[in-house]
PARO-561625 format. One line per 2 residues: number of its first residue (from 1); their letters; for each residue z, y, x of C-alpha. Coordinates in nm, 3 decimals, always signed. Layout:
N
NUM = a = Z,Y,X  ... .
This chain:
207
1 = yc = +12.346,+11.983,+11.017  +12.144,+12.249,+11.206 .
3 = lv = +11.917,+11.992,+11.377  +11.809,+11.859,+11.037 .
5 = cn = +11.729,+12.214,+10.923  +11.531,+12.288,+11.240 .
7 = ll = +11.336,+11.963,+11.217  +11.254,+12.017,+10.850 .
9 = kl = +11.135,+12.368,+10.926  +10.914,+12.248,+11.211 .
11 = ir = +10.771,+11.958,+11.010  +10.688,+12.180,+10.713 .
13 = le = +10.530,+12.450,+10.931  +10.313,+12.189,+11.099 .
15 = ge = +10.203,+12.073,+10.757  +10.059,+12.417,+10.680 .
17 = tn = +9.789,+12.357,+10.943  +9.701,+12.019,+10.784 .
19 = gi = +9.771,+11.852,+11.116  +9.957,+11.528,+11.170 .
21 = ni = +10.303,+11.567,+11.313  +10.483,+11.303,+11.519 .
23 = vg = +10.835,+11.389,+11.638  +11.098,+11.189,+11.822 .
25 = ic = +11.477,+11.193,+11.786  +11.640,+11.055,+12.099 .
27 = gk = +12.002,+10.984,+12.190  +12.269,+10.724,+12.254 .
29 = gg = +12.378,+10.476,+11.988  +12.608,+10.628,+11.727 .
31 = ig = +12.496,+10.987,+11.784  +12.345,+11.011,+11.435 .
33 = kt = +11.971,+10.960,+11.491  +11.923,+10.730,+11.193 .
35 = ai = +12.131,+10.951,+10.964  +11.921,+11.253,+11.058 .
37 = am = +11.597,+11.061,+11.000  +11.722,+10.931,+10.663 .
39 = ti = +11.818,+11.282,+10.554  +11.476,+11.420,+10.647 .
41 = fd = +11.304,+11.123,+10.480  +11.502,+11.177,+10.159 .
43 = kl = +11.422,+11.549,+10.155  +11.050,+11.504,+10.218 .
45 = sh = +10.964,+11.178,+10.040  +10.895,+11.345,+9.704 .
47 = ef = +10.607,+11.533,+9.871  +10.428,+11.211,+9.968 .
49 = ry = +10.265,+10.935,+9.766  +10.279,+10.692,+10.060 .
51 = ts = +10.611,+10.645,+10.241  +10.780,+10.387,+10.461 .
53 = fi = +11.115,+10.367,+10.639  +11.119,+10.085,+10.895 .
55 = sd = +11.477,+10.018,+11.010  +11.628,+9.856,+11.318 .
57 = ir = +11.298,+9.799,+11.497  +11.457,+9.718,+11.834 .
59 = ee = +11.640,+9.415,+11.692  +11.373,+9.307,+11.444 .
61 = ak = +11.108,+9.302,+11.719  +11.308,+9.037,+11.909 .
63 = kh = +11.255,+8.782,+11.630  +10.967,+8.534,+11.630 .
65 = ng = +10.652,+8.732,+11.544  +10.885,+9.026,+11.496 .
67 = ic = +10.630,+9.301,+11.558  +10.381,+9.132,+11.324 .
69 = ll = +10.649,+9.121,+11.053  +10.722,+9.490,+11.106 .
71 = qa = +10.352,+9.570,+11.079  +10.334,+9.368,+10.758 .
73 = kl = +10.626,+9.561,+10.609  +10.468,+9.893,+10.699 .
75 = is = +10.136,+9.791,+10.545  +10.311,+9.659,+10.234 .
77 = di = +10.508,+9.983,+10.190  +10.202,+10.205,+10.222 .
79 = sk = +9.941,+9.992,+10.044  +10.182,+9.862,+9.774 .
81 = et = +10.047,+9.513,+9.842  +10.282,+9.216,+9.831 .
83 = sv = +10.281,+8.911,+10.057  +10.107,+9.086,+10.347 .
85 = vi = +10.065,+8.845,+10.641  +9.979,+8.958,+10.994 .
87 = dt = +9.905,+8.685,+11.251  +9.859,+8.894,+11.568 .
89 = vn = +9.961,+9.242,+11.679  +9.598,+9.344,+11.737 .
91 = ng = +9.504,+9.234,+11.386  +9.799,+9.435,+11.258 .
93 = is = +9.676,+9.746,+11.439  +9.328,+9.694,+11.292 .
95 = ai = +9.475,+9.651,+10.943  +9.678,+9.971,+10.976 .
97 = rr = +9.370,+10.166,+11.083  +9.166,+10.018,+10.800 .
99 = kf = +9.419,+10.059,+10.520  +9.580,+10.389,+10.618 .
101 = gc = +9.265,+10.592,+10.678  +9.280,+10.933,+10.508 .
103 = kk = +9.619,+10.858,+10.347  +9.881,+11.130,+10.381 .
105 = vl = +10.188,+10.930,+10.483  +10.554,+10.986,+10.563 .
107 = iv = +10.680,+10.719,+10.803  +11.012,+10.676,+10.982 .
109 = ld = +11.024,+10.427,+11.270  +11.394,+10.373,+11.336 .
111 = di = +11.517,+10.253,+11.676  +11.189,+10.208,+11.863 .
113 = dd = +11.257,+10.050,+12.201  +10.930,+10.057,+12.393 .
115 = tk = +10.571,+10.177,+12.396  +10.428,+9.847,+12.266 .
117 = ql = +10.633,+9.873,+11.947  +10.528,+10.234,+11.900 .
119 = da = +10.159,+10.162,+11.951  +10.169,+9.855,+11.725 .
121 = lv = +10.316,+10.048,+11.433  +10.119,+10.371,+11.453 .
123 = ad = +9.796,+10.201,+11.564  +9.766,+10.396,+11.891 .
125 = qv = +9.799,+10.712,+11.681  +9.958,+10.883,+11.980 .
127 = hv = +9.652,+10.806,+12.195  +9.351,+10.865,+11.973 .
129 = kr = +9.236,+11.143,+11.743  +9.505,+11.134,+11.480 .
131 = eh = +9.279,+11.207,+11.184  +9.108,+10.872,+11.243 .
133 = vf = +9.419,+10.677,+11.145  +9.629,+10.881,+10.901 .
135 = ga = +9.537,+11.159,+10.663  +9.595,+11.529,+10.720 .
137 = gs = +9.953,+11.637,+10.658  +10.103,+11.301,+10.759 .
139 = ki = +10.447,+11.298,+10.921  +10.587,+11.032,+11.153 .
141 = ii = +10.949,+11.044,+11.270  +11.062,+10.816,+11.551 .
143 = tt = +11.422,+10.747,+11.652  +11.501,+10.586,+11.985 .
145 = rn = +11.759,+10.545,+12.259  +11.479,+10.531,+12.516 .
147 = ra = +11.286,+10.853,+12.560  +11.024,+10.697,+12.791 .
149 = pl = +10.774,+10.604,+12.514  +10.801,+10.953,+12.368 .
151 = ia = +10.755,+11.124,+12.703  +10.465,+10.895,+12.794 .
153 = hg = +10.275,+11.016,+12.488  +10.375,+11.381,+12.515 .
155 = le = +10.562,+11.385,+12.185  +10.807,+11.655,+12.088 .
157 = iy = +11.163,+11.525,+12.133  +11.490,+11.639,+11.974 .
159 = yp = +11.828,+11.543,+12.115  +12.126,+11.537,+11.873 .
161 = ke = +12.445,+11.660,+12.037  +12.787,+11.502,+12.015 .
163 = lk = +13.018,+11.668,+11.765  +13.266,+11.922,+11.891 .
165 = yp = +13.636,+11.848,+11.847  +13.692,+12.044,+11.520 .
167 = qs = +13.382,+11.888,+11.360  +13.489,+11.540,+11.472 .
169 = lk = +13.837,+11.587,+11.328  +13.699,+11.695,+10.990 .
171 = lf = +13.444,+11.413,+10.976  +13.694,+11.139,+11.061 .
173 = sl = +13.950,+11.271,+10.813  +13.690,+11.294,+10.538 .
175 = ha = +13.583,+10.930,+10.580  +13.927,+10.785,+10.654 .
177 = fk = +14.147,+10.981,+10.415  +13.900,+11.150,+10.175 .
179 = vs = +14.035,+11.489,+10.275  +13.922,+11.743,+10.535 .
181 = pp = +14.079,+11.873,+10.751  +14.353,+11.606,+10.787 .
183 = ts = +14.695,+11.669,+10.638  +14.995,+11.694,+10.869 .
185 = ef = +15.083,+11.333,+10.779  +14.762,+11.202,+10.937 .
187 = lg = +14.697,+11.469,+11.199  +14.842,+11.275,+11.494 .
189 = ls = +14.645,+10.958,+11.415  +14.328,+11.158,+11.355 .
191 = ek = +14.357,+11.335,+11.689  +14.395,+11.003,+11.874 .
193 = vv = +14.090,+10.851,+11.704  +13.877,+11.159,+11.770 .
195 = kv = +13.958,+11.146,+12.141  +13.857,+10.779,+12.161 .
197 = ag = +13.539,+10.826,+11.954  +13.410,+11.090,+12.192 .
199 = gl = +13.218,+11.296,+11.937  +12.996,+11.014,+11.811 .
201 = pl = +12.948,+11.050,+11.432  +12.900,+10.677,+11.367 .
203 = al = +13.217,+10.586,+11.555  +13.413,+10.842,+11.356 .
205 = kv = +13.283,+10.699,+11.027  +13.357,+10.332,+11.099 .
207 = f = +13.670,+10.358,+11.315 .
């Protein structure tokens, strides 16, 4: 996937300057944002002692004390502490600043929905001098359907594109029939599904 290659290249180049890189992946549901972030996370995680992948933030944040629970998970992942309890979002931000200082981290925030969630989980990292929160060489990858929080903070944004017809046909056939491209027996069905799925990778995988 060329976008994965380009993102990896950019993230690694940024690391050579010892800066802290925050990038956003934005697009409609099913376009493959989470899959891209997971691939990058898997490829980079061996380079980091401290890592965290926080999934499904948009839905988890709707739960009672949802953002506090997400902050607690992030802190637990990075600090290796168990039974982390956060009672308020502001206390969570303070704890992240206190515990993450100088640590080189790899963090994926999957399906961020608004600026409050973003600020709560990266401790206003996008507002303040980044070295004050995370260590040099840290990488933060954000996936979202809503580009507004990314634009508001001036973050670099990447937009996955829908698959073209030949790619869609191969992907559906591979997941449905374990063969790619589809055999003549399944070609008609595959073509119908691909037209309905509209180039969305997730739809092609679960159809």
